LUMTORDREN-245979 format. One record per residue (C-alpha): residue number from 0; x, y, z. Coordinates in steps of 0.02 Angstrom, whole numbers, padded with zeros to 5 digits. Example, Ala and Ser with C-alpha at 12.3 -4.5 7.8 and 13.67 -1.06 7.14 Angstrom:
2
<pos 0 east 00615 north -00225 up 00390>
<pos 1 east 00684 north -00053 up 00357>
//
This chain:
379
<pos 0 east 03016 north 00219 up 00071>
<pos 1 east 02937 north 00285 up 00230>
<pos 2 east 02907 north 00454 up 00148>
<pos 3 east 02818 north 00369 up 00001>
<pos 4 east 02706 north 00274 up 00123>
<pos 5 east 02665 north 00437 up 00212>
<pos 6 east 02623 north 00521 up 00047>
<pos 7 east 02512 north 00375 up -00007>
<pos 8 east 02418 north 00375 up 00158>
<pos 9 east 02393 north 00562 up 00146>
<pos 10 east 02326 north 00546 up -00032>
<pos 11 east 02201 north 00411 up 00018>
<pos 12 east 02143 north 00516 up 00166>
<pos 13 east 02120 north 00667 up 00053>
<pos 14 east 02014 north 00566 up -00070>
<pos 15 east 01904 north 00496 up 00068>
<pos 16 east 01881 north 00669 up 00144>
<pos 17 east 01835 north 00748 up -00023>
<pos 18 east 01705 north 00616 up -00067>
<pos 19 east 01633 north 00606 up 00108>
<pos 20 east 01670 north 00420 up 00133>
<pos 21 east 01680 north 00342 up 00305>
<pos 22 east 01703 north 00166 up 00374>
<pos 23 east 01672 north 00125 up 00555>
<pos 24 east 01686 north -00037 up 00652>
<pos 25 east 01682 north -00049 up 00840>
<pos 26 east 01576 north -00035 up 00996>
<pos 27 east 01505 north 00137 up 00963>
<pos 28 east 01511 north 00216 up 00791>
<pos 29 east 01456 north 00388 up 00736>
<pos 30 east 01481 north 00461 up 00561>
<pos 31 east 01424 north 00633 up 00501>
<pos 32 east 01455 north 00716 up 00334>
<pos 33 east 01393 north 00883 up 00267>
<pos 34 east 01413 north 00934 up 00085>
<pos 35 east 01367 north 01094 up -00006>
<pos 36 east 01391 north 01105 up -00192>
<pos 37 east 01375 north 01001 up -00349>
<pos 38 east 01412 north 00818 up -00394>
<pos 39 east 01451 north 00768 up -00214>
<pos 40 east 01461 north 00586 up -00155>
<pos 41 east 01450 north 00520 up 00024>
<pos 42 east 01476 north 00337 up 00071>
<pos 43 east 01463 north 00274 up 00251>
<pos 44 east 01492 north 00092 up 00307>
<pos 45 east 01461 north 00033 up 00485>
<pos 46 east 01486 north -00148 up 00539>
<pos 47 east 01436 north -00218 up 00709>
<pos 48 east 01449 north -00121 up 00870>
<pos 49 east 01319 north -00028 up 00973>
<pos 50 east 01229 north 00137 up 00951>
<pos 51 east 01283 north 00161 up 00770>
<pos 52 east 01227 north 00323 up 00689>
<pos 53 east 01257 north 00391 up 00515>
<pos 54 east 01204 north 00562 up 00451>
<pos 55 east 01229 north 00638 up 00279>
<pos 56 east 01173 north 00812 up 00231>
<pos 57 east 01186 north 00870 up 00051>
<pos 58 east 01135 north 01037 up -00026>
<pos 59 east 01161 north 01055 up -00211>
<pos 60 east 01141 north 00960 up -00374>
<pos 61 east 01182 north 00782 up -00426>
<pos 62 east 01218 north 00717 up -00250>
<pos 63 east 01229 north 00532 up -00206>
<pos 64 east 01227 north 00466 up -00027>
<pos 65 east 01246 north 00281 up 00018>
<pos 66 east 01243 north 00211 up 00195>
<pos 67 east 01270 north 00029 up 00243>
<pos 68 east 01247 north -00039 up 00419>
<pos 69 east 01275 north -00223 up 00456>
<pos 70 east 01224 north -00310 up 00616>
<pos 71 east 01249 north -00211 up 00776>
<pos 72 east 01114 north -00133 up 00883>
<pos 73 east 01022 north 00034 up 00892>
<pos 74 east 01070 north 00080 up 00713>
<pos 75 east 01009 north 00248 up 00646>
<pos 76 east 01029 north 00328 up 00474>
<pos 77 east 00974 north 00502 up 00421>
<pos 78 east 00999 north 00574 up 00246>
<pos 79 east 00945 north 00749 up 00199>
<pos 80 east 00958 north 00805 up 00018>
<pos 81 east 00907 north 00975 up -00051>
<pos 82 east 00918 north 01000 up -00239>
<pos 83 east 00885 north 00899 up -00396>
<pos 84 east 00945 north 00733 up -00468>
<pos 85 east 00987 north 00669 up -00294>
<pos 86 east 01001 north 00484 up -00251>
<pos 87 east 00997 north 00408 up -00076>
<pos 88 east 01021 north 00223 up -00033>
<pos 89 east 01014 north 00144 up 00140>
<pos 90 east 01057 north -00038 up 00175>
<pos 91 east 01029 north -00109 up 00349>
<pos 92 east 01057 north -00294 up 00378>
<pos 93 east 01024 north -00387 up 00540>
<pos 94 east 01040 north -00306 up 00709>
<pos 95 east 00908 north -00230 up 00822>
<pos 96 east 00813 north -00066 up 00828>
<pos 97 east 00859 north -00008 up 00652>
<pos 98 east 00798 north 00164 up 00599>
<pos 99 east 00819 north 00239 up 00425>
<pos 100 east 00756 north 00412 up 00374>
<pos 101 east 00777 north 00495 up 00204>
<pos 102 east 00717 north 00672 up 00168>
<pos 103 east 00727 north 00742 up -00008>
<pos 104 east 00674 north 00916 up -00060>
<pos 105 east 00691 north 00949 up -00245>
<pos 106 east 00665 north 00872 up -00416>
<pos 107 east 00704 north 00703 up -00496>
<pos 108 east 00752 north 00621 up -00330>
<pos 109 east 00768 north 00434 up -00301>
<pos 110 east 00769 north 00354 up -00128>
<pos 111 east 00787 north 00170 up -00082>
<pos 112 east 00791 north 00086 up 00089>
<pos 113 east 00822 north -00100 up 00118>
<pos 114 east 00810 north -00180 up 00289>
<pos 115 east 00849 north -00365 up 00302>
<pos 116 east 00807 north -00471 up 00454>
<pos 117 east 00833 north -00387 up 00622>
<pos 118 east 00694 north -00325 up 00736>
<pos 119 east 00601 north -00162 up 00766>
<pos 120 east 00646 north -00093 up 00594>
<pos 121 east 00583 north 00080 up 00547>
<pos 122 east 00601 north 00157 up 00373>
<pos 123 east 00539 north 00330 up 00320>
<pos 124 east 00554 north 00421 up 00153>
<pos 125 east 00491 north 00599 up 00129>
<pos 126 east 00498 north 00677 up -00044>
<pos 127 east 00441 north 00853 up -00088>
<pos 128 east 00453 north 00892 up -00273>
<pos 129 east 00418 north 00817 up -00444>
<pos 130 east 00463 north 00655 up -00533>
<pos 131 east 00517 north 00571 up -00371>
<pos 132 east 00538 north 00384 up -00349>
<pos 133 east 00538 north 00296 up -00179>
<pos 134 east 00554 north 00113 up -00130>
<pos 135 east 00566 north 00024 up 00038>
<pos 136 east 00599 north -00163 up 00058>
<pos 137 east 00592 north -00252 up 00225>
<pos 138 east 00631 north -00438 up 00229>
<pos 139 east 00602 north -00546 up 00382>
<pos 140 east 00620 north -00481 up 00557>
<pos 141 east 00483 north -00417 up 00671>
<pos 142 east 00390 north -00255 up 00704>
<pos 143 east 00432 north -00180 up 00534>
<pos 144 east 00366 north -00006 up 00492>
<pos 145 east 00381 north 00076 up 00321>
<pos 146 east 00318 north 00252 up 00278>
<pos 147 east 00330 north 00348 up 00114>
<pos 148 east 00266 north 00526 up 00096>
<pos 149 east 00270 north 00612 up -00073>
<pos 150 east 00211 north 00789 up -00103>
<pos 151 east 00220 north 00836 up -00286>
<pos 152 east 00178 north 00767 up -00458>
<pos 153 east 00220 north 00611 up -00560>
<pos 154 east 00283 north 00519 up -00406>
<pos 155 east 00301 north 00330 up -00389>
<pos 156 east 00313 north 00233 up -00226>
<pos 157 east 00338 north 00050 up -00181>
<pos 158 east 00341 north -00042 up -00015>
<pos 159 east 00380 north -00227 up -00002>
<pos 160 east 00373 north -00326 up 00159>
<pos 161 east 00413 north -00512 up 00164>
<pos 162 east 00388 north -00625 up 00314>
<pos 163 east 00406 north -00563 up 00490>
<pos 164 east 00269 north -00506 up 00606>
<pos 165 east 00175 north -00345 up 00646>
<pos 166 east 00217 north -00265 up 00478>
<pos 167 east 00149 north -00091 up 00442>
<pos 168 east 00161 north -00002 up 00273>
<pos 169 east 00098 north 00174 up 00235>
<pos 170 east 00106 north 00276 up 00074>
<pos 171 east 00040 north 00454 up 00063>
<pos 172 east 00041 north 00544 up -00103>
<pos 173 east -00020 north 00722 up -00130>
<pos 174 east -00011 north 00778 up -00311>
<pos 175 east -00045 north 00717 up -00488>
<pos 176 east 00003 north 00563 up -00592>
<pos 177 east 00055 north 00466 up -00436>
<pos 178 east 00081 north 00277 up -00434>
<pos 179 east 00092 north 00175 up -00274>
<pos 180 east 00105 north -00010 up -00235>
<pos 181 east 00116 north -00106 up -00072>
<pos 182 east 00158 north -00292 up -00065>
<pos 183 east 00153 north -00393 up 00095>
<pos 184 east 00198 north -00577 up 00085>
<pos 185 east 00176 north -00699 up 00229>
<pos 186 east 00196 north -00645 up 00407>
<pos 187 east 00060 north -00598 up 00529>
<pos 188 east -00036 north -00442 up 00581>
<pos 189 east 00003 north -00351 up 00418>
<pos 190 east -00070 north -00178 up 00390>
<pos 191 east -00062 north -00077 up 00229>
<pos 192 east -00128 north 00101 up 00205>
<pos 193 east -00128 north 00200 up 00042>
<pos 194 east -00187 north 00381 up 00034>
<pos 195 east -00188 north 00478 up -00129>
<pos 196 east -00249 north 00657 up -00145>
<pos 197 east -00238 north 00719 up -00323>
<pos 198 east -00275 north 00672 up -00503>
<pos 199 east -00252 north 00515 up -00608>
<pos 200 east -00183 north 00411 up -00463>
<pos 201 east -00163 north 00222 up -00459>
<pos 202 east -00153 north 00122 up -00298>
<pos 203 east -00127 north -00065 up -00273>
<pos 204 east -00108 north -00173 up -00117>
<pos 205 east -00063 north -00357 up -00125>
<pos 206 east -00065 north -00465 up 00031>
<pos 207 east -00019 north -00647 up 00006>
<pos 208 east -00033 north -00769 up 00151>
<pos 209 east -00018 north -00727 up 00334>
<pos 210 east -00156 north -00684 up 00455>
<pos 211 east -00249 north -00529 up 00516>
<pos 212 east -00212 north -00431 up 00356>
<pos 213 east -00284 north -00257 up 00339>
<pos 214 east -00284 north -00155 up 00177>
<pos 215 east -00350 north 00023 up 00163>
<pos 216 east -00352 north 00135 up 00009>
<pos 217 east -00416 north 00314 up 00010>
<pos 218 east -00419 north 00414 up -00151>
<pos 219 east -00480 north 00593 up -00169>
<pos 220 east -00473 north 00659 up -00346>
<pos 221 east -00514 north 00612 up -00526>
<pos 222 east -00473 north 00464 up -00640>
<pos 223 east -00416 north 00358 up -00493>
<pos 224 east -00427 north 00170 up -00483>
<pos 225 east -00379 north 00056 up -00338>
<pos 226 east -00339 north -00130 up -00337>
<pos 227 east -00320 north -00238 up -00182>
<pos 228 east -00285 north -00426 up -00181>
<pos 229 east -00285 north -00538 up -00030>
<pos 230 east -00237 north -00720 up -00056>
<pos 231 east -00260 north -00853 up 00076>
<pos 232 east -00237 north -00806 up 00257>
<pos 233 east -00373 north -00774 up 00385>
<pos 234 east -00462 north -00622 up 00458>
<pos 235 east -00426 north -00515 up 00304>
<pos 236 east -00503 north -00341 up 00291>
<pos 237 east -00511 north -00226 up 00139>
<pos 238 east -00572 north -00045 up 00139>
<pos 239 east -00579 north 00062 up -00019>
<pos 240 east -00643 north 00242 up -00016>
<pos 241 east -00648 north 00345 up -00175>
<pos 242 east -00712 north 00524 up -00183>
<pos 243 east -00708 north 00596 up -00358>
<pos 244 east -00750 north 00548 up -00538>
<pos 245 east -00708 north 00408 up -00659>
<pos 246 east -00648 north 00296 up -00517>
<pos 247 east -00629 north 00107 up -00527>
<pos 248 east -00606 north -00005 up -00375>
<pos 249 east -00567 north -00192 up -00387>
<pos 250 east -00557 north -00305 up -00235>
<pos 251 east -00544 north -00494 up -00234>
<pos 252 east -00508 north -00608 up -00088>
<pos 253 east -00456 north -00787 up -00121>
<pos 254 east -00480 north -00927 up 00005>
<pos 255 east -00451 north -00892 up 00188>
<pos 256 east -00585 north -00865 up 00320>
<pos 257 east -00677 north -00717 up 00398>
<pos 258 east -00638 north -00603 up 00249>
<pos 259 east -00722 north -00432 up 00238>
<pos 260 east -00721 north -00311 up 00091>
<pos 261 east -00798 north -00137 up 00085>
<pos 262 east -00799 north -00013 up -00059>
<pos 263 east -00870 north 00163 up -00044>
<pos 264 east -00876 north 00275 up -00198>
<pos 265 east -00942 north 00452 up -00197>
<pos 266 east -00933 north 00531 up -00370>
<pos 267 east -00970 north 00501 up -00554>
<pos 268 east -00946 north 00354 up -00672>
<pos 269 east -00879 north 00239 up -00536>
<pos 270 east -00856 north 00051 up -00555>
<pos 271 east -00833 north -00068 up -00408>
<pos 272 east -00797 north -00255 up -00420>
<pos 273 east -00776 north -00376 up -00274>
<pos 274 east -00740 north -00562 up -00290>
<pos 275 east -00727 north -00679 up -00141>
<pos 276 east -00692 north -00860 up -00184>
<pos 277 east -00684 north -01001 up -00060>
<pos 278 east -00659 north -00980 up 00125>
<pos 279 east -00793 north -00954 up 00257>
<pos 280 east -00888 north -00811 up 00338>
<pos 281 east -00853 north -00687 up 00197>
<pos 282 east -00934 north -00515 up 00194>
<pos 283 east -00939 north -00395 up 00045>
<pos 284 east -01017 north -00221 up 00040>
<pos 285 east -01022 north -00087 up -00096>
<pos 286 east -01096 north 00087 up -00079>
<pos 287 east -01105 north 00207 up -00226>
<pos 288 east -01173 north 00383 up -00233>
<pos 289 east -01165 north 00465 up -00405>
<pos 290 east -01208 north 00440 up -00589>
<pos 291 east -01182 north 00292 up -00705>
<pos 292 east -01107 north 00180 up -00569>
<pos 293 east -01084 north -00009 up -00588>
<pos 294 east -01057 north -00126 up -00441>
<pos 295 east -01034 north -00315 up -00450>
<pos 296 east -01008 north -00438 up -00307>
<pos 297 east -00966 north -00622 up -00335>
<pos 298 east -00947 north -00750 up -00198>
<pos 299 east -00910 north -00929 up -00246>
<pos 300 east -00915 north -01071 up -00121>
<pos 301 east -00885 north -01047 up 00063>
<pos 302 east -01015 north -01034 up 00200>
<pos 303 east -01112 north -00897 up 00289>
<pos 304 east -01075 north -00768 up 00154>
<pos 305 east -01161 north -00598 up 00154>
<pos 306 east -01167 north -00468 up 00015>
<pos 307 east -01236 north -00291 up 00020>
<pos 308 east -01249 north -00177 up -00130>
<pos 309 east -01321 north 00000 up -00110>
<pos 310 east -01329 north 00125 up -00252>
<pos 311 east -01395 north 00302 up -00233>
<pos 312 east -01398 north 00396 up -00398>
<pos 313 east -01442 north 00374 up -00582>
<pos 314 east -01416 north 00239 up -00713>
<pos 315 east -01344 north 00109 up -00592>
<pos 316 east -01313 north -00074 up -00625>
<pos 317 east -01290 north -00199 up -00482>
<pos 318 east -01258 north -00387 up -00489>
<pos 319 east -01238 north -00505 up -00341>
<pos 320 east -01198 north -00689 up -00370>
<pos 321 east -01172 north -00817 up -00232>
<pos 322 east -01141 north -01001 up -00271>
<pos 323 east -01111 north -01151 up -00162>
<pos 324 east -01187 north -01229 up -00007>
<pos 325 east -01211 north -01120 up 00146>
<pos 326 east -01322 north -00991 up 00229>
<pos 327 east -01293 north -00848 up 00105>
<pos 328 east -01380 north -00680 up 00119>
<pos 329 east -01389 north -00548 up -00019>
<pos 330 east -01471 north -00375 up -00018>
<pos 331 east -01480 north -00254 up -00163>
<pos 332 east -01546 north -00077 up -00138>
<pos 333 east -01557 north 00049 up -00280>
<pos 334 east -01630 north 00224 up -00276>
<pos 335 east -01636 north 00333 up -00432>
<pos 336 east -01674 north 00320 up -00617>
<pos 337 east -01644 north 00179 up -00742>
<pos 338 east -01570 north 00057 up -00614>
<pos 339 east -01545 north -00128 up -00649>
<pos 340 east -01524 north -00258 up -00511>
<pos 341 east -01496 north -00445 up -00517>
<pos 342 east -01468 north -00570 up -00376>
<pos 343 east -01424 north -00753 up -00411>
<pos 344 east -01396 north -00879 up -00272>
<pos 345 east -01359 north -01065 up -00294>
<pos 346 east -01358 north -01165 up -00133>
<pos 347 east -01460 north -01191 up 00025>
<pos 348 east -01532 north -01075 up 00157>
<pos 349 east -01514 north -00919 up 00049>
<pos 350 east -01618 north -00760 up 00065>
<pos 351 east -01624 north -00610 up -00053>
<pos 352 east -01698 north -00436 up -00027>
<pos 353 east -01712 north -00313 up -00171>
<pos 354 east -01778 north -00135 up -00156>
<pos 355 east -01783 north -00012 up -00301>
<pos 356 east -01847 north 00166 up -00294>
<pos 357 east -01875 north 00273 up -00449>
<pos 358 east -01928 north 00238 up -00628>
<pos 359 east -01880 north 00116 up -00766>
<pos 360 east -01803 north -00007 up -00640>
<pos 361 east -01781 north -00192 up -00678>
<pos 362 east -01748 north -00330 up -00550>
<pos 363 east -01709 north -00514 up -00579>
<pos 364 east -01688 north -00637 up -00435>
<pos 365 east -01645 north -00821 up -00464>
<pos 366 east -01624 north -00944 up -00320>
<pos 367 east -01592 north -01130 up -00339>
<pos 368 east -01592 north -01242 up -00187>
<pos 369 east -01691 north -01264 up -00026>
<pos 370 east -01752 north -01140 up 00105>
<pos 371 east -01732 north -00985 up -00005>
<pos 372 east -01829 north -00824 up 00030>
<pos 373 east -01842 north -00679 up -00092>
<pos 374 east -01923 north -00508 up -00063>
<pos 375 east -01930 north -00377 up -00201>
<pos 376 east -02003 north -00202 up -00180>
<pos 377 east -02015 north -00082 up -00326>
<pos 378 east -02087 north 00094 up -00316>
//
């Protein structure tokens, strides 16, 4: 009977060693596995304790690495995969000073990091190859930081942060056919940055609730379009910069106070749309330099709203509409050929300035209320 128990224990140990599995529970835990070859699997579980660290290195094809850390303090996970069809998953729940890093070099890789509660969470995913997919989710906690860097083509990235404070999300994509999305829900002092350098990219940032939200999108390439949505909250800031052709930028801020939106497009056939509804002290600005650009700014309700629309190029169309009671200010400046500008304000204390330079320009200004001032200059 004792011999059978010894044989069974030896068999279980052999299976765990071959697959790279490890389970640690205690004051200080450290697990390291290195695999070279095909169809390898590494599983590491760490529960509680202090100074937990898990490292998995895989070189080959069809590798899968999964690391789970629960509670504890000073948790660190590092997964390095070289090859194709690799999958890495990191789960960190609770605890303090959690750090997760996944590095994939190859094709058809998938990486996922989930950090729940805890404080000072840091998650990083770096993918170099093609057809990669990366996702980071951080729920609750404080001082959360998520970074995804993809260098290749046909990549997709997602970062979701819910609750907590001082959340920071960054996605950097260099290649073609990339798709990126950042969602921040609740919390305070949220910052989201999206940088795409390539062709046919799509970028979206959604910030719902919270305060002091900052969203920045920078696209350098062709056929790009960016969408940012900020709902409620105060002191929201949106920056969209597109350098290329056939770009579309859409920004709308709902409710809240002290909202600011800026769109800068340098290229051809660009289209920018900004909508700010409700709230107070809203500012919207669009600058376009190119051919066949269209920019529209709508502000409904609120007080002390300001709108600037500047177009430098040919065949532009600009529309600014502000409705509601308040001291609204709108300025439309167009320089080029075949431009069309329209400013409509409904309220009190409004002022409109329109300047057009070139030929075949048309300007229409309509103000309804008291204390309105309109100045139009065409040349």
